[in-house]
VEXDREN-2710 file (C-alpha; in Angstrom, 1 decimal):
% VEXDREN-2710
k/r/px/py/pz
1/MET/0.0/0.0/0.0
2/LYS/1.3/3.5/-0.9
3/LEU/1.7/6.1/1.8
4/ILE/-0.4/9.2/1.4
5/ASP/1.3/12.3/-0.1
6/SER/1.3/14.3/3.1
7/THR/3.6/11.7/4.7
8/ALA/6.4/13.7/3.0
9/GLU/5.5/16.7/5.1
10/ILE/5.2/14.7/8.4
11/LEU/8.5/13.0/7.8
12/ALA/10.2/16.3/7.2
13/PHE/8.7/17.7/10.4
14/LYS/10.0/14.6/12.2
15/VAL/13.6/15.0/11.0
16/LEU/13.4/18.8/11.6
17/ASN/12.2/18.1/15.2
18/ARG/9.1/20.2/14.7
19/ASN/6.3/20.1/17.3
20/ILE/3.5/17.7/16.8
21/ASP/0.3/19.6/16.0
22/LYS/-3.0/19.3/14.3
23/ARG/-1.3/18.5/10.9
24/TRP/0.1/15.3/12.4
25/VAL/-3.4/14.4/13.8
26/ASN/-4.9/15.1/10.3
27/TRP/-2.2/12.9/8.7
28/ALA/-3.0/10.0/11.1
29/THR/-6.7/10.3/10.2
30/ASP/-6.0/10.4/6.5
31/MET/-3.7/7.4/6.8
32/LEU/-6.5/5.5/8.6
33/MET/-9.0/6.4/5.9
34/SER/-6.5/5.2/3.3
35/GLY/-6.4/1.8/4.8
36/PHE/-3.4/1.9/7.2
37/ASP/-4.8/0.5/10.4
38/THR/-2.4/0.5/13.4
39/GLU/-3.2/1.0/17.1
40/ASN/-0.8/3.9/17.3
41/LEU/-2.2/5.7/14.3
42/ILE/-5.7/5.4/15.9
43/ILE/-4.3/7.0/19.1
44/LEU/-2.6/9.8/17.2
45/ALA/-5.8/10.5/15.2
46/GLY/-7.7/10.9/18.5
47/GLU/-5.2/13.4/20.0
48/GLN/-6.5/16.9/20.9
49/VAL/-4.9/20.1/22.2
50/PRO/-2.9/20.6/24.3
51/TYR/-0.5/18.2/22.8
52/ASN/2.0/16.5/25.1
53/GLN/5.1/16.6/23.0
54/PHE/7.0/14.1/25.1
55/GLU/4.3/11.4/24.8
56/LEU/3.7/12.1/21.1
57/ILE/7.3/11.9/20.1
58/GLY/7.3/8.3/21.5
59/LEU/4.0/7.6/19.8
60/THR/5.1/8.8/16.4
61/ASN/8.3/6.8/16.7
62/LYS/6.2/3.7/17.2
63/ILE/4.0/4.7/14.2
64/PHE/7.1/5.0/11.9
65/ASP/8.4/1.7/13.2
66/GLU/5.0/0.0/12.5
67/LEU/4.9/1.4/9.0
68/ASN/8.5/0.5/8.3
69/ILE/9.3/4.1/7.5
70/ASP/13.1/4.8/7.3
71/LEU/14.1/8.2/8.8
72/SER/17.8/7.7/8.3
73/ASP/18.2/9.8/5.1
74/ASP/17.5/13.4/6.0
75/ASP/18.4/14.8/2.6
76/THR/16.0/12.5/0.8
77/ILE/13.2/13.3/3.3
78/ILE/13.8/17.0/2.7
79/LYS/13.9/16.6/-1.0
80/LYS/10.6/14.7/-1.0
81/TYR/9.1/17.4/1.2
82/ALA/10.2/20.0/-1.4
83/CYS/8.6/17.8/-4.1
84/TYR/5.4/17.6/-2.1
85/LEU/5.2/21.4/-1.7
86/ILE/6.1/22.1/-5.4
87/ASN/3.3/19.7/-6.4
88/LYS/0.9/21.6/-4.3
89/ALA/1.9/24.8/-6.1
90/LEU/1.7/23.3/-9.5
91/THR/-1.8/21.9/-8.8
92/GLY/-3.0/25.2/-7.4
93/GLU/-3.4/23.9/-3.8
94/MET/-0.9/26.4/-2.6
95/GLN/0.4/29.7/-3.9
96/ALA/3.9/29.6/-5.4
97/ASP/5.0/32.5/-3.2
98/ASP/3.9/30.5/-0.1
99/VAL/5.9/27.5/-1.3
100/LEU/9.0/29.6/-2.0
101/ASN/8.7/31.2/1.5
102/ILE/8.5/27.7/3.2
103/LEU/11.5/26.5/1.2
104/LYS/13.5/29.7/1.8
105/VAL/13.0/29.4/5.5
106/LEU/13.9/25.7/5.3
107/CYS/17.1/26.6/3.3
108/ILE/18.1/29.0/6.1
109/GLU/17.2/26.6/8.8
110/LEU/19.4/23.9/7.2
111/ASP/22.4/26.3/7.0
112/TYR/21.8/27.4/3.4
113/ASP/21.4/23.9/2.1
114/ARG/22.7/23.9/-1.5
115/ASN/19.8/21.8/-2.7
116/LEU/17.4/24.4/-1.5
117/TYR/19.4/27.5/-2.2
118/ASP/17.8/28.3/-5.6
119/PHE/14.4/28.6/-3.7
120/TYR/16.1/31.1/-1.4
121/LEU/17.3/33.1/-4.4
122/LEU/14.0/33.0/-6.2
123/TYR/12.1/34.1/-3.1
124/PHE/14.3/37.2/-2.7
125/ALA/14.3/37.9/-6.4
126/LYS/10.5/37.9/-6.4
127/GLU/10.4/40.0/-3.2
128/ASP/12.8/42.6/-4.6
129/LEU/10.7/42.9/-7.8
130/LYS/7.6/43.7/-5.7
131/TYR/9.2/46.9/-4.7
132/SER/11.8/47.7/-7.3
133/ASP/12.6/47.2/-11.0
134/ASN/15.8/45.5/-10.1
135/GLN/16.9/42.4/-8.2
136/TRP/20.3/40.8/-7.9
137/TYR/19.4/37.2/-7.0
138/TRP/18.4/35.6/-10.2
139/ASN/20.1/36.4/-13.5
140/GLY/17.7/37.6/-16.1
141/ALA/14.6/37.8/-13.8
142/ASP/12.5/40.9/-14.0
143/LYS/8.9/41.9/-13.1
144/ALA/7.6/40.6/-16.5
145/ASN/9.1/37.1/-16.3
146/ILE/9.7/36.2/-12.6
147/ASN/6.5/34.2/-12.3
148/THR/7.3/32.2/-15.4
149/ILE/10.9/31.6/-14.1
150/ILE/9.5/30.3/-10.8
151/TYR/6.9/28.1/-12.6
152/ASP/9.5/26.7/-14.9
153/TYR/11.9/26.0/-12.0
154/PHE/9.1/24.2/-10.2
155/VAL/8.4/22.1/-13.2
156/GLY/12.0/21.2/-13.7
157/TRP/12.4/20.3/-10.0
158/LYS/9.3/18.1/-10.1
159/GLN/10.9/16.1/-13.0
160/ASN/13.5/15.0/-10.5
161/CYS/10.9/13.8/-8.0
162/SER/10.2/10.1/-7.8
163/ASN/6.8/8.9/-6.7
END
């Protein structure tokens, strides 16, 4: 059985040590509705605020073990998260600017990760062009073509994503 798409986001949150919140609960519910039936997924799906992070970290560890999910390759997990976000932008579920912002923040958080650095550059090129006719982040980008450049970059990135 194939994991649901939002698993990429949850795995990224796990390797980034993000707090467990409603998104995790929604993921557990969606996993159950997709046919994954484990005791610990049921427990997570029933969690409500306030979330006890200490208990939930142990619970999510059990869930990943039950589902045989490998968390050892941080780079691959982050790449799949970027693919997940880009897909949401390309399908219209998220705005491209919001995806760029998330990936820019992630790039900074990961010490200017070279795999995410172009998202950082595109974000700031777009930001500069909101207030000026010039930007120094992306060669050849201007107000007339920045959205096309971003779209084309997303399409190119998605071609390197594996399902």
